[in-house]
MARVO-445129 format. One record per atom (N, C-alpha, C, O): chain; x, y, z; residue in one letter. Coordinates in steps of 0.2 Angstrom, whole numbers, plus 2048, in hexadecimal, padded with zeros to 3 digits. Example, Ala and Ser with C-alpha at 12.3 -4.5 7.8 and 13.67 -1.06 7.14 Angstrom:
BEGIN
A, 842, 7E4, 827, A
A, 83E, 7EA, 827, A
A, 842, 7F0, 827, A
A, 847, 7EF, 82A, A
A, 840, 7F5, 823, S
A, 844, 7FB, 824, S
A, 840, 800, 827, S
A, 843, 806, 828, S
% end
This chain:
BEGIN
A, 8D2, DE1, B17, X
A, 8D8, DDF, B1B, X
A, 8DD, DDD, B17, X
A, 8DD, DD9, B12, X
A, 8E4, DE2, B17, X
A, 8EA, DE0, B13, X
A, 8EE, DE0, B19, X
A, 8EC, DE1, B1F, X
A, 8F6, DDE, B15, X
A, 8FC, DDC, B1A, X
A, 901, DE0, B21, X
A, 905, DE5, B21, X
A, 900, DDF, B22, X
A, 900, DE4, B29, X
A, 90A, DE7, B23, X
A, 90D, DE4, B1F, X
A, 90A, DEE, B25, X
A, 90F, DF0, B23, X
A, 916, DF0, B24, X
A, 917, DF2, B2A, X
A, 91B, DF0, B22, X
A, 920, DEF, B23, X
A, 925, DF3, B20, X
A, 923, DF4, B1A, X
A, 92A, DF5, B23, X
A, 92F, DF7, B1E, X
A, 935, DF5, B1A, X
A, 93A, DF4, B1C, X
A, 934, DF5, B13, X
A, 938, DF2, B10, X
A, 93F, DF3, B0F, X
A, 941, DF9, B0D, X
A, 943, DEC, B11, X
A, 94A, DEC, B0F, X
A, 94C, DED, B0A, X
A, 949, DEB, B05, X
A, 952, DF0, B08, X
A, 958, DED, B04, X
A, 958, DE8, AFF, X
A, 95E, DE8, B00, X
A, 957, DE4, AFA, X
A, 95B, DDF, AF8, X
A, 960, DDF, AFA, X
A, 961, DDA, AFD, X
A, 967, DE3, AFA, X
A, 96F, DE2, AFC, X
A, 96E, DE0, B04, X
A, 973, DDC, B07, X
A, 96A, DE1, B06, X
A, 96A, DE2, B0F, X
A, 968, DDD, B13, X
A, 96B, DDA, B18, X
A, 95F, DDB, B0F, X
A, 95E, DD3, B10, X
A, 965, DCC, B0F, X
A, 968, DC8, B13, X
A, 966, DCD, B07, X
A, 96B, DC7, B06, X
A, 972, DC7, B0C, X
A, 976, DC2, B0E, X
A, 973, DCD, B0D, X
A, 978, DCD, B11, X
A, 979, DCC, B18, X
A, 97D, DC8, B1A, X
A, 973, DCF, B1C, X
A, 976, DD1, B21, X
A, 96D, DD2, B26, X
A, 96D, DD5, B2B, X
A, 968, DD0, B24, X
A, 960, DD1, B25, X
A, 960, DCC, B23, X
A, 95F, DCB, B1C, X
A, 95F, DC5, B27, X
A, 959, DC0, B22, X
A, 951, DC2, B24, X
A, 94D, DC2, B20, X
A, 94F, DC5, B2C, X
A, 94B, DC6, B2F, X
A, 948, DCB, B27, X
A, 944, DC8, B23, X
A, 94B, DCF, B26, X
A, 946, DD4, B1F, X
A, 944, DD0, B1C, X
A, 93E, DD0, B1A, X
A, 94A, DCA, B1A, X
A, 94A, DC5, B12, X
A, 944, DC2, B14, X
A, 941, DC1, B0F, X
A, 941, DC0, B1A, X
A, 93E, DBA, B1D, X
A, 939, DBE, B1A, X
A, 936, DBD, B15, X
A, 938, DC2, B1E, X
A, 932, DC6, B1F, X
A, 92F, DC9, B17, X
A, 929, DC9, B16, X
A, 934, DCD, B11, X
A, 932, DCE, B0A, X
A, 930, DC6, B07, X
A, 92D, DC7, B02, X
A, 931, DC0, B09, X
A, 92E, DBC, B06, X
A, 925, DBC, B07, X
A, 920, DBC, B03, X
A, 927, DBC, B0C, X
A, 920, DBB, B13, X
A, 91D, DC2, B0F, X
A, 918, DC0, B0C, X
A, 91E, DC6, B0E, X
A, 91A, DCB, B0B, X
A, 917, DC7, B06, X
A, 912, DC4, B06, X
A, 91B, DC7, B01, X
A, 91B, DC6, AF9, X
A, 916, DC1, AFB, X
A, 910, DC2, AFA, X
A, 91A, DBB, AFE, X
A, 915, DB5, AFC, X
A, 90C, DB7, B01, X
A, 908, DB3, AFF, X
A, 90B, DBB, B06, X
A, 904, DC1, B08, X
A, 901, DC1, AFF, X
A, 8FF, DBC, AFC, X
A, 903, DC6, AFD, X
A, 900, DC9, AF8, X
A, 8FE, DC5, AF1, X
A, 8F9, DC6, AEF, X
A, 903, DC0, AEF, X
A, 902, DBB, AEB, X
A, 8FB, DB6, AEA, X
A, 8F8, DB5, AE5, X
A, 8FB, DB4, AF2, X
A, 8F5, DAD, AF4, X
A, 8F0, DB3, AF5, X
A, 8EB, DB0, AF3, X
A, 8EF, DB9, AF6, X
A, 8E9, DBA, AF7, X
A, 8E7, DBD, AF2, X
A, 8E1, DBF, AF3, X
A, 8EB, DC0, AED, X
A, 8E8, DC0, AE6, X
A, 8E7, DBA, AE1, X
A, 8E2, DB9, ADD, X
A, 8EB, DB8, AE1, X
A, 8EE, DB4, ADA, X
A, 8E9, DAA, ADE, X
A, 8E5, DA6, ADB, X
A, 8EC, DAA, AE5, X
A, 8EA, DA4, AE5, X
A, 8EF, DA0, AE6, X
A, 8F2, DA0, AE1, X
A, 8F1, D9D, AED, X
A, 8F6, D9A, AF0, X
A, 8F8, D92, AE9, X
A, 8FE, D90, AE7, X
A, 8F2, D8F, AE6, X
A, 8F6, D89, AE2, X
A, 8F7, D8D, ADB, X
A, 8F9, D8A, AD6, X
A, 8F5, D95, ADA, X
A, 8F6, D97, AD4, X
A, 8FC, D9C, AD5, X
A, 8FB, DA2, AD3, X
A, 902, D9B, AD9, X
A, 904, D9D, AD9, X
A, 90D, D9A, ADB, X
A, 90D, D96, AE0, X
A, 913, D9B, AD9, X
A, 916, D97, AD9, X
A, 91E, D96, ADC, X
A, 920, D96, AD6, X
A, 922, D96, AE0, X
A, 928, D97, AE1, X
A, 92B, D9C, AE0, X
A, 92E, DA2, AE2, X
A, 92A, D99, ADB, X
A, 92E, D9F, AD4, X
A, 92C, DA6, AD5, X
A, 930, DAA, AD8, X
A, 928, DA9, AD4, X
A, 923, DAD, AD3, X
A, 926, DB1, ADC, X
A, 928, DB6, ADC, X
A, 923, DAC, AE1, X
A, 925, DB1, AE8, X
A, 92D, DB4, AE9, X
A, 930, DB9, AEB, X
A, 92F, DAF, AE7, X
A, 935, DB3, AE5, X
A, 939, DB6, AE1, X
A, 93F, DB8, AE2, X
A, 935, DB7, ADD, X
A, 938, DBD, AD7, X
A, 935, DC1, ADC, X
A, 93A, DC3, ADF, X
A, 92E, DC5, AE0, X
A, 92B, DC8, AE3, X
A, 92D, DCB, AE7, X
A, 92C, DD1, AE7, X
A, 930, DC7, AEB, X
A, 935, DC8, AF1, X
A, 93C, DC9, AED, X
A, 93A, DCE, AEA, X
A, 93F, DC8, AEB, X
A, 946, DCB, AE7, X
A, 948, DC7, AEA, X
A, 946, DCA, AEF, X
A, 94B, DBF, AEC, X
A, 94E, DBD, AF0, X
A, 951, DB6, AEC, X
A, 94D, DB2, AEB, X
A, 958, DB5, AEB, X
A, 95A, DAE, AEA, X
A, 958, DA7, AEA, X
A, 957, DA5, AF0, X
A, 958, DA4, AE6, X
A, 956, D9E, AE6, X
A, 953, D99, AEE, X
A, 94E, D97, AF0, X
A, 95D, D9B, AF0, X
A, 960, D95, AF5, X
A, 95E, D98, AFD, X
A, 95D, D96, B02, X
A, 95F, DA1, AFA, X
A, 95D, DA4, B03, X
A, 954, DA1, B04, X
A, 951, D9E, B09, X
A, 952, DA3, AFD, X
A, 949, DA0, AFC, X
A, 947, D9B, B00, X
A, 943, D99, B04, X
A, 94C, D98, AFE, X
A, 949, D8E, B02, X
A, 94B, D8B, B08, X
A, 949, D87, B0C, X
A, 951, D91, B09, X
A, 953, D93, B13, X
A, 94E, D94, B16, X
A, 94C, D90, B1A, X
A, 94B, D99, B14, X
A, 948, D9C, B1B, X
A, 940, D98, B19, X
A, 93D, D98, B1E, X
A, 93D, D95, B12, X
A, 936, D90, B10, X
A, 93A, D8B, B0C, X
A, 93D, D8B, B07, X
A, 93A, D88, B11, X
A, 93D, D80, B09, X
A, 937, D7D, B06, X
A, 936, D78, B02, X
A, 932, D83, B09, X
A, 929, D7A, B04, X
A, 925, D82, B05, X
A, 925, D87, B08, X
A, 921, D80, B00, X
A, 91A, D87, AFE, X
A, 917, D85, B04, X
A, 919, D89, B09, X
A, 914, D80, B05, X
A, 913, D7D, B09, X
A, 914, D84, B13, X
A, 911, D88, B16, X
A, 91A, D81, B15, X
A, 91C, D85, B19, X
A, 91C, D8B, B18, X
A, 91D, D90, B1C, X
A, 91C, D8B, B11, X
A, 91C, D95, B12, X
A, 914, D99, B12, X
A, 912, D9F, B13, X
A, 910, D93, B10, X
A, 909, D96, B10, X
A, 907, D96, B19, X
A, 905, D9B, B1C, X
A, 90A, D90, B1B, X
A, 908, D91, B21, X
A, 90A, D97, B27, X
A, 906, D9A, B2B, X
A, 90E, D98, B25, X
A, 912, D9E, B28, X
A, 910, DA6, B26, X
A, 911, DAB, B2A, X
A, 90C, DA6, B1E, X
A, 908, DAA, B19, X
A, 902, DAB, B22, X
A, 901, DB0, B26, X
A, 8FE, DA4, B22, X
A, 8F8, DA6, B26, X
A, 8FB, DA7, B2C, X
A, 8F6, DA8, B2F, X
A, 900, DA7, B30, X
A, 901, DA6, B37, X
A, 904, DAD, B39, X
A, 904, DB0, B3F, X
A, 905, DAD, B33, X
A, 90A, DB6, B34, X
A, 907, DBC, B33, X
A, 905, DC0, B37, X
A, 907, DBB, B2C, X
A, 903, DC1, B29, X
A, 8FC, DC2, B27, X
A, 8F9, DC8, B27, X
A, 8FA, DBC, B27, X
A, 8F0, DBB, B27, X
A, 8EE, DBD, B30, X
A, 8EA, DC2, B32, X
A, 8F1, DB7, B33, X
A, 8F1, DBB, B36, X
A, 8F0, DC3, B3B, X
A, 8ED, DC5, B3F, X
A, 8F6, DC5, B37, X
A, 8F8, DCC, B3E, X
A, 8EF, DD2, B39, X
A, 8EB, DD4, B3C, X
A, 8F1, DD1, B34, X
A, 8ED, DD4, B2D, X
A, 8E5, DD2, B33, X
A, 8E1, DD6, B32, X
A, 8E3, DCE, B36, X
A, 8DD, DCC, B38, X
A, 8DD, DD2, B3F, X
A, 8D9, DD7, B40, X
A, 8E1, DD0, B41, X
A, 8E6, DD3, B4A, X
A, 8E2, DDB, B47, X
A, 8DD, DDD, B48, X
A, 8E8, DDD, B43, X
A, 8E7, DE5, B41, X
A, 8E1, DEB, B3E, X
A, 8DF, DF1, B3F, X
A, 8DF, DE5, B3B, X
A, 8D8, DE8, B35, X
A, 8D3, DE7, B3D, X
A, 8D2, DEC, B41, X
A, 8D0, DE1, B3E, X
A, 8CA, DDF, B41, X
A, 8CA, DE1, B47, X
A, 8C7, DE6, B49, X
A, 8CF, DDA, B4F, X
A, 8D0, DDC, B55, X
A, 8D1, DE3, B56, X
A, 8CD, DE7, B58, X
A, 8D8, DE3, B55, X
A, 8DA, DE7, B59, X
A, 8D5, DF0, B58, X
A, 8D3, DF4, B5C, X
A, 8D4, DF2, B52, X
A, 8CF, DF8, B54, X
A, 8C5, DF5, B57, X
A, 8C1, DF9, B59, X
A, 8C5, DEF, B56, X
A, 8BF, DEF, B5B, X
A, 8C0, DEE, B61, X
A, 8BA, DEE, B64, X
A, 8C5, DEC, B64, X
A, 8C8, DEA, B69, X
A, 8C9, DF5, B6B, X
A, 8C6, DF7, B70, X
A, 8CB, DF7, B69, X
A, 8CD, DFE, B6C, X
A, 8C7, E00, B6A, X
A, 8C9, E06, B6C, X
A, 8C3, E00, B68, X
A, 8B9, E06, B64, X
A, 8B7, E05, B70, X
A, 8B8, E02, B75, X
A, 8B4, E0A, B6F, X
A, 8B1, E0D, B73, X
A, 8AC, E08, B76, X
A, 8A9, E07, B7B, X
A, 8AA, E03, B6F, X
A, 8A7, DFF, B6F, X
A, 8A5, DFA, B6B, X
A, 8A1, DFC, B67, X
A, 8A7, DF4, B6B, X
A, 8A9, DEF, B64, X
A, 8A3, DEE, B60, X
A, 8A4, DEC, B5B, X
A, 89A, DF1, B63, X
A, 898, DF2, B5B, X
A, 89E, DF9, B57, X
A, 8A4, DF8, B54, X
A, 89C, DFF, B58, X
A, 8A3, E04, B59, X
A, 8A8, E02, B54, X
A, 8AA, E05, B4F, X
A, 8AB, DFC, B57, X
A, 8B2, DFB, B55, X
A, 8AE, DF8, B4D, X
A, 8B1, DFA, B48, X
A, 8A8, DF2, B4D, X
A, 8A9, DEE, B48, X
A, 8A8, DF2, B43, X
A, 8AD, DF3, B40, X
A, 8A1, DF5, B42, X
A, 89E, DFA, B3C, X
A, 8A7, DFE, B3C, X
A, 8AB, DFB, B37, X
A, 8AA, E03, B40, X
A, 8AF, E07, B3E, X
A, 8B6, E03, B37, X
A, 8B8, E04, B32, X
A, 8B4, DFC, B3C, X
A, 8B8, DF7, B36, X
A, 8B6, DF8, B2F, X
A, 8B9, DFB, B2B, X
A, 8B1, DF4, B30, X
A, 8AD, DF6, B28, X
A, 8AA, DF9, B26, X
A, 8A5, DF8, B23, X
A, 8AE, E00, B28, X
A, 8AD, E03, B1F, X
A, 8B4, E0A, B20, X
A, 8B3, E10, B1F, X
A, 8BA, E05, B24, X
A, 8BF, E07, B22, X
A, 8BF, DFF, B1B, X
A, 8C0, E02, B15, X
A, 8BD, DF9, B1B, X
A, 8BE, DF6, B17, X
A, 8BD, DF9, B13, X
A, 8C2, DF8, B0E, X
A, 8B9, DFB, B13, X
A, 8B2, DFD, B0C, X
A, 8B3, E04, B08, X
A, 8B0, E05, B02, X
A, 8B7, E09, B0D, X
A, 8BD, E0D, B0B, X
A, 8C2, E0B, B09, X
A, 8C7, E0F, B09, X
A, 8C4, E05, B07, X
A, 8C9, E05, B05, X
A, 8CA, E00, AFE, X
A, 8CE, E00, AF9, X
A, 8C5, DFD, B01, X
A, 8C3, DF9, AFA, X
A, 8BF, DFC, AF4, X
A, 8BD, DF9, AEF, X
A, 8BF, E01, AF5, X
A, 8BA, E09, AF4, X
A, 8BF, E0C, AEE, X
A, 8BF, E0E, AE8, X
A, 8C4, E0C, AF4, X
A, 8C9, E10, AEF, X
A, 8CC, E0D, AED, X
A, 8D1, E10, AEC, X
A, 8CF, E05, AEC, X
A, 8D4, E01, AE9, X
A, 8CF, E00, AE0, X
A, 8D1, E00, ADA, X
A, 8C9, E01, AE2, X
A, 8C6, DFE, ADE, X
A, 8C7, DF6, ADA, X
A, 8C8, DF4, AD4, X
A, 8C7, DF3, AE0, X
A, 8C7, DEA, ADC, X
A, 8C8, DE9, AE6, X
A, 8CA, DEC, AEA, X
A, 8C5, DE4, AE5, X
A, 8C3, DE0, AEA, X
A, 8C3, DD7, AEA, X
A, 8BF, DD2, AE8, X
A, 8CA, DD7, AED, X
A, 8CF, DD2, AEF, X
A, 8CD, DCA, AF7, X
A, 8CE, DC5, AFA, X
A, 8CB, DCE, AF5, X
A, 8C4, DC8, AFD, X
A, 8CC, DCA, B03, X
A, 8D2, DCB, B03, X
A, 8C7, DC8, B07, X
A, 8CA, DC8, B0F, X
A, 8D0, DC0, B0E, X
A, 8D0, DBA, B10, X
A, 8D4, DC4, B0D, X
A, 8DB, DBC, B0D, X
A, 8DB, DB8, B10, X
A, 8DD, DB3, B0E, X
A, 8D7, DB8, B17, X
A, 8D6, DAE, B1B, X
A, 8D2, DAB, B18, X
A, 8D2, DA5, B18, X
A, 8CB, DB1, B14, X
A, 8C8, DAF, B12, X
A, 8C9, DA9, B0A, X
A, 8C8, DA4, B07, X
A, 8CB, DAE, B0A, X
A, 8D2, DAA, B02, X
A, 8D7, DA5, B03, X
A, 8DA, DA2, AFF, X
A, 8D5, DA3, B09, X
A, 8DC, DA1, B09, X
A, 8D6, D97, B0C, X
A, 8D6, D92, B09, X
A, 8D3, D9A, B11, X
A, 8D2, D96, B15, X
A, 8CE, D94, B0F, X
A, 8D1, D8F, B0E, X
A, 8CA, D94, B0B, X
A, 8C5, D90, B05, X
A, 8C8, D8E, B02, X
A, 8C7, D88, B00, X
A, 8CE, D91, B00, X
A, 8D6, D8C, AF9, X
A, 8D8, D87, AFF, X
A, 8DB, D81, AFD, X
A, 8D7, D88, B06, X
A, 8DF, D81, B07, X
A, 8DA, D7E, B0B, X
A, 8D9, D78, B0A, X
A, 8D6, D80, B12, X
A, 8D3, D7D, B16, X
A, 8D2, D74, B15, X
A, 8D4, D6F, B18, X
A, 8CF, D75, B0E, X
A, 8CA, D6F, B0F, X
A, 8CF, D67, B0C, X
A, 8CC, D61, B0C, X
A, 8D6, D68, B08, X
A, 8DA, D65, B06, X
A, 8E1, D65, B0A, X
A, 8E6, D63, B07, X
A, 8E1, D67, B12, X
A, 8E8, D67, B15, X
A, 8E8, D69, B1C, X
A, 8E8, D6E, B1F, X
A, 8E7, D63, B1D, X
A, 8E7, D64, B26, X
A, 8EB, D69, B2C, X
A, 8E8, D6A, B31, X
A, 8F1, D6C, B28, X
A, 8F2, D6F, B2C, X
A, 8F3, D75, B29, X
A, 8F7, D79, B2B, X
A, 8F0, D76, B26, X
A, 8EB, D80, B21, X
A, 8E6, D7D, B24, X
A, 8E7, D80, B29, X
A, 8E0, D7A, B25, X
A, 8DB, D79, B28, X
A, 8DC, D7E, B32, X
A, 8DA, D82, B36, X
A, 8E0, D7A, B33, X
A, 8E1, D7C, B3A, X
A, 8E4, D83, B3E, X
A, 8E4, D85, B43, X
A, 8E8, D85, B37, X
A, 8EC, D8A, B37, X
A, 8E5, D90, B36, X
A, 8E4, D95, B39, X
A, 8E2, D8E, B31, X
A, 8DD, D94, B2E, X
A, 8D7, D95, B34, X
A, 8D5, D9B, B35, X
A, 8D4, D8E, B3B, X
A, 8D4, D91, B3E, X
A, 8D3, D92, B42, X
A, 8CD, D91, B45, X
A, 8D9, D93, B47, X
A, 8DF, D97, B49, X
A, 8DC, D9F, B48, X
A, 8DB, DA4, B4B, X
A, 8DD, D9E, B45, X
A, 8DD, DA9, B42, X
A, 8D4, DA8, B42, X
A, 8D1, DAD, B43, X
A, 8D1, DA3, B42, X
A, 8CB, DA7, B42, X
A, 8C7, DA6, B49, X
A, 8C2, DA9, B4B, X
A, 8CA, DA0, B4C, X
A, 8C8, DA2, B56, X
A, 8CD, DA8, B57, X
A, 8CB, DAC, B5A, X
A, 8D1, DA9, B56, X
A, 8D4, DAF, B57, X
A, 8D3, DB5, B58, X
A, 8D5, DB9, B5D, X
A, 8CE, DB8, B4F, X
A, 8C9, DBE, B4E, X
A, 8C0, DBC, B53, X
A, 8BC, DC0, B56, X
A, 8BF, DB3, B52, X
A, 8BB, DB6, B58, X
A, 8BC, DB5, B5C, X
A, 8B8, DBA, B5D, X
A, 8BE, DB4, B63, X
A, 8C4, DB7, B68, X
A, 8C1, DBD, B6C, X
A, 8BD, DBF, B70, X
A, 8C6, DBD, B65, X
A, 8C5, DC8, B66, X
A, 8C0, DCC, B67, X
A, 8BD, DCE, B6C, X
A, 8BE, DCC, B60, X
A, 8B3, DD0, B5F, X
A, 8B1, DCB, B67, X
A, 8AD, DCE, B6B, X
A, 8B2, DC7, B69, X
A, 8AC, DC4, B70, X
A, 8B0, DC9, B74, X
A, 8AF, DCF, B74, X
A, 8B3, DC7, B75, X
A, 8B9, DCD, B7C, X
A, 8B5, DD2, B7D, X
A, 8B0, DD2, B81, X
A, 8B8, DD6, B77, X
A, 8B2, DDE, B74, X
A, 8AD, DDE, B79, X
A, 8AD, DE1, B7F, X
A, 8A9, DDA, B75, X
A, 89F, DD9, B75, X
A, 8A2, DD7, B7E, X
A, 8A1, DDD, B81, X
A, 8A4, DD4, B81, X
A, 8A1, DD3, B87, X
A, 8A6, DD8, B8C, X
A, 8A4, DD9, B91, X
A, 8AB, DDB, B8B, X
A, 8AF, DE2, B8C, X
A, 8A9, DE7, B8D, X
A, 8A8, DEA, B92, X
A, 8A5, DE6, B87, X
A, 8A2, DEF, B89, X
A, 89A, DEB, B8B, X
A, 897, DEF, B8F, X
A, 897, DE6, B89, X
A, 893, DE6, B8E, X
A, 88E, DE6, B89, X
A, 889, DE9, B8B, X
A, 88D, DE4, B82, X
A, 88B, DE2, B80, X
A, 885, DDA, B82, X
A, 880, DD8, B83, X
A, 88C, DD6, B81, X
A, 886, DD1, B83, X
A, 88B, DCF, B8B, X
A, 890, DD2, B8E, X
A, 888, DC8, B8C, X
A, 889, DC9, B93, X
A, 88C, DC1, B94, X
A, 88C, DBE, B99, X
A, 88E, DBF, B90, X
A, 88E, DB9, B92, X
A, 894, DB6, B89, X
A, 895, DB8, B83, X
A, 897, DB1, B90, X
A, 8A0, DB0, B8B, X
A, 89C, DAC, B83, X
A, 89E, DAE, B7E, X
A, 897, DA6, B84, X
A, 894, DA4, B7D, X
A, 891, DA7, B7C, X
A, 88F, DA2, B79, X
A, 88D, DAC, B7B, X
A, 889, DB0, B77, X
A, 88C, DB3, B74, X
A, 88B, DB3, B6E, X
A, 892, DB9, B77, X
A, 899, DBC, B71, X
A, 89B, DB9, B6D, X
A, 89B, DBA, B67, X
A, 89D, DB3, B71, X
A, 89F, DB0, B6C, X
A, 89A, DAC, B65, X
A, 89D, DAA, B60, X
A, 894, DAC, B65, X
A, 88F, DAB, B61, X
A, 891, DB1, B5D, X
A, 895, DB1, B58, X
A, 88F, DB6, B5F, X
A, 88E, DBB, B5B, X
A, 893, DC0, B58, X
A, 892, DC5, B55, X
A, 89A, DBD, B5C, X
A, 89F, DC0, B55, X
A, 8A0, DBB, B51, X
A, 8A5, DBC, B4D, X
A, 89E, DB7, B51, X
A, 89F, DAF, B4D, X
A, 899, DB1, B48, X
A, 898, DAF, B42, X
A, 895, DB7, B4A, X
A, 88F, DBA, B45, X
A, 890, DBB, B42, X
A, 88F, DBA, B3C, X
A, 895, DC1, B45, X
A, 89B, DC9, B42, X
A, 89E, DC5, B39, X
A, 89B, DC6, B34, X
A, 8A5, DC2, B3A, X
A, 8A8, DBE, B39, X
A, 8A4, DB8, B32, X
A, 8A8, DB7, B2E, X
A, 8A0, DB6, B32, X
A, 89C, DB2, B30, X
A, 899, DB9, B2B, X
A, 89B, DB6, B25, X
A, 895, DBF, B29, X
A, 893, DC2, B2B, X
A, 897, DC3, B26, X
A, 897, DC1, B20, X
A, 89C, DC7, B28, X
A, 8A0, DCC, B22, X
A, 8A4, DC7, B1F, X
A, 8A5, DC9, B19, X
A, 8A6, DC1, B1F, X
A, 8AA, DBC, B19, X
A, 8A5, DB9, B13, X
A, 8A7, DB7, B0E, X
A, 89F, DB9, B17, X
A, 89A, DBA, B11, X
A, 899, DBF, B0C, X
A, 897, DBF, B06, X
A, 89A, DC5, B11, X
A, 896, DCD, B0A, X
A, 89F, DCC, B07, X
A, 8A0, DCB, B01, X
A, 8A4, DCC, B0B, X
A, 8AD, DCB, B07, X
A, 8A9, DC6, B01, X
A, 8AC, DC6, AFB, X
A, 8A3, DC2, B02, X
A, 8AB, DBE, AFE, X
A, 8A4, DBF, AF4, X
A, 8A5, DBD, AEF, X
A, 89C, DC2, AF9, X
A, 89A, DC4, AF6, X
A, 89B, DCB, AEF, X
A, 898, DCC, AE9, X
A, 8A1, DCF, AF3, X
A, 8A2, DD4, AF2, X
A, 8A9, DD4, AEF, X
A, 8AA, DD9, AEC, X
A, 8AC, DD0, AEF, X
A, 8B0, DCC, AEB, X
A, 8AE, DC9, AE2, X
A, 8B2, DC9, ADD, X
A, 8A8, DC6, AE3, X
A, 8A7, DC3, ADE, X
A, 8A2, DC8, ADA, X
A, 8A1, DC6, AD4, X
A, 8A0, DCE, ADD, X
A, 89E, DD2, AD8, X
A, 8A0, DD8, AD6, X
A, 89D, DDC, AD2, X
A, 8A7, DD8, ADB, X
A, 8AB, DDD, ADA, X
A, 8A7, DE2, ADC, X
A, 8A5, DE6, AD7, X
A, 8A5, DE4, AE1, X
A, 8A0, DEA, AE2, X
A, 89E, DEA, AE9, X
A, 89C, DE4, AEB, X
A, 89F, DF1, AEE, X
A, 89F, DEF, AF6, X
A, 899, DF0, AF8, X
A, 898, DF1, AFE, X
A, 893, DEE, AF3, X
A, 88D, DEF, AF7, X
A, 88C, DE8, AFC, X
A, 88A, DE8, B02, X
A, 88E, DE3, AFB, X
A, 88C, DE0, B00, X
A, 88F, DDD, B08, X
A, 88E, DD9, B0C, X
A, 894, DE3, B07, X
A, 896, DE5, B0D, X
A, 894, DE9, B12, X
A, 893, DE8, B18, X
A, 893, DF1, B0D, X
A, 88D, DF7, B0E, X
A, 887, DF2, B13, X
A, 885, DF2, B18, X
A, 886, DEE, B0D, X
A, 87F, DEE, B11, X
A, 880, DE9, B1B, X
A, 87E, DE9, B21, X
A, 883, DE6, B19, X
A, 887, DE1, B1E, X
A, 88A, DE6, B24, X
A, 889, DE5, B2A, X
A, 88F, DEC, B22, X
A, 88B, DF0, B29, X
A, 886, DF4, B2A, X
A, 884, DF5, B30, X
A, 883, DF6, B25, X
A, 87B, DF7, B26, X
A, 878, DF2, B2D, X
A, 878, DF5, B32, X
A, 876, DED, B2B, X
A, 875, DE8, B2F, X
A, 876, DE7, B37, X
A, 873, DE8, B3C, X
A, 881, DE7, B35, X
A, 881, DE4, B3B, X
A, 881, DEE, B3F, X
A, 885, DEF, B44, X
A, 87E, DF2, B3D, X
A, 87C, DF8, B43, X
A, 877, DF6, B45, X
A, 875, DF6, B4B, X
A, 875, DF2, B3F, X
A, 86A, DF2, B41, X
A, 869, DED, B48, X
A, 864, DED, B4B, X
A, 86F, DE8, B48, X
A, 86E, DE1, B4A, X
A, 871, DE1, B52, X
A, 86F, DDF, B57, X
A, 87B, DE6, B50, X
A, 87B, DE1, B58, X
A, 87A, DEA, B5B, X
A, 87A, DEF, B58, X
A, 878, DE6, B62, X
A, 876, DEB, B67, X
A, 87A, DF2, B67, X
A, 878, DF6, B6C, X
% end
């Protein structure tokens, strides 16, 4: 699950007349740093340098690290879940086909990179949810949207016929994938994700 692709703006233009482009560059840099290094291990100066913006411009958009972290969750991480999971599952002929296709795409992407950095949402939720109520709420909201998106697809294609059961099955898919991704990250191997995909194929009607 990677950050949504955006067209880069030149530093000069962003500083002079493209505040939205500058804000997007900061968010992109923060997303990458928080997911790969960790939120607490990343300094604001690191993100400023990665984004190529001045300290004053950086502070104008994000006066605090917490504000930046919440924006990354609500805008970048939520968008990544939407583009990588929710939309493909909802657009597939069946929810099962969509889930299996998503798993295959993620496995192929990680195999090509030969590196597993983990699920952005899982990484940040594990690091931040236990220590700050605002981060906990933001992470939970992304998980809820993810679960609702898959559940809706399961209901529409008739895989299940009750909303509660669709929610439980969607939660099972997300929890299984999240655990498999954590195992894949710790082992730096996609085997757990491949096994997870195989079990989805066997267990989802």
